[in-house]
C-alpha positions, 0 to 999 in steps of 0.5 A: 736146525736145533743148533740155530734154535739154541742160538736164538733161544727158540724151540725148534718147532717154533722156529720151523713154524715161524719160517713156514709162516714167514714164507707163506706171508711173503708169498701172499704179499707177492701175489697181492703186490705183483699178481701178474709176476708172482701168481700168473707167471710163477704159481699158476704157470708152474703149479696150479695151471698144470693141475687145471689143464690136467683136471679138464683133460686139456692139451694146455691152459692159458691165463689171459688176464684173470681168466683161465681158458682151456685149449684142446689143440696142440697147435693152438697151444704152441701159438698161445701167449704166455703163461701157458700151462701143460699137464704134467711136471716141469723142472721148476715144479719138481724143484718146488715139490722137492723143497716143499717135501723137505720142509714138510718132513721136518714138520712131520719129525716134530709131530713124530717126536710128540707121538714118540714114534718113528725111530724103529724100522717097522715104521718104514715097512708099515708105510709101504702100502701107502706108497703104493696107494699114492700111485694107485690113487693117481691112476683113479684120476687118469681113468676118470679122464679116460672115460667119457664125461657122462660116465666120469664119477669124479668131475672138476674141481673134485678131481684136482684132489688126485692130481699133483701137487694136491694129491700129495696133500691128499695122501699125506692127510689120509696117511697122517690120520691112519698113523694117529689112529693106529698109535691111539689103537695100540696105546688104548689096547685095541690092537697089540702093535701099531705097525700091524694096524698101520700096515693093515689100514694102508692095505685096505685103502690100497685095495679099495683104490684098486677095486675101483679100477677093477670095477671100471673094467668089469662094468666095461667103462669106455676108455679103460682096458685091462692088460695084466701082463704089464704088471707081471712084466714090470714086477718081475723085471723090477725084482730081477733088476733089484736082485742083480744090483743087490748081488753086485753090491753084496759081492763088490761093495757090501759097505754100501748097504751097511746102514740101510740093510733090508730097507736098502733092497726095498728102495732098490726094488721101488726105483727098479719098478719105476725104471722098468715101468717106464721101459715097458710103458714107453717102449714095450707095450705093443711087443707084449700085446698091451696097446700103444706106448705111453707118452713121457710125463716127466721132464727127466724121462723125456730127457733120457729118451731124447739123449738116447735117441740122439746117440744111438742109431735107428737100427739099435733103437728099433730093437732096444727102444730108447728108454732103457737107460732110465732104468740104469739111472734109477738103479745107480741113483738108488744105490748112491742114496743107500750108500749115503745113509750110513749107520751113524745117521740112524743113531743120530737122527732116527726119525728124520732118517726113516722119513727121508727113506720113506720119501726116497722110496716114494719118489720111485715107487709112487710114480712107478706104481702109477706108470705100471697101473696106467699101462695095465688099465690102458689109461 
């Protein structure tokens, strides 16, 4: 981006801001000029509609004209006229979130440059609790949906703050405030190191979120259970899978992790949590006495389940389940990403590299934490 900025004689920050504002302006013009195509058929159908359906615990939401209707019957959803929005993700929305994330990361790089922050590896570790916090915060909304409406503490539209993609902005805002506050405290002499303060703040908000979930259990909230064996199995399984993968890398291809070093293992472990949480949540829940299996909420998860189910005989699936290849996919993908981050990248663009690594960890550990806690609390 700096090369383009130099050619046009504009500061990179201004070029980024101009590009974002231009894209937003084009989107607004499209909504005003072609509302049925741009808003109803794209924005609402793939992004906001799923949030509304999820926030209202509906099977789907439909948008006939300018109104939104919620349907609680699967057959009625199948017969409804488009656009029909279902809770969860679609391939279109996941691509949209990815593009948005990359653009936002560039903006955060500019902010960190202003703060003279984010070039050290301590910054990565200091943000680790916030990744757990994002996944746990999403489970708060899952639990809120699970309890009867009369017992729910968070109702629509406030609960949309905890549903994708809004939750990304919620977590980002909290994290940003924590980063700025930690840097200010360190430079004002209130604390010795900003990374300790940042890690501590993230731990506090994470514990507060988990405390709410435990409060639901202790008060006997209807629709919420507690299966601690789920978290134990997921964390133990993820640790074993990550250690085994790490040992293979160190033994046969040590150059893969020459750039990321210990951060590479954290990323492997985070994606292993996601993989094992899916295996346990989708296949092993009855086997460990933790209630019924969950339902896949990501298109990739469902795709893996469908492919495995079509390739393996029923006798094998009865023993192994059909989700275990997802764990292999996660470990292979994480290993590839670690290999991409060579040492030179850290030297050339340290801030952007650190943020990308946090993002790589977040897309694994965030959903993994949510799936693990959903199964742990039976929501």
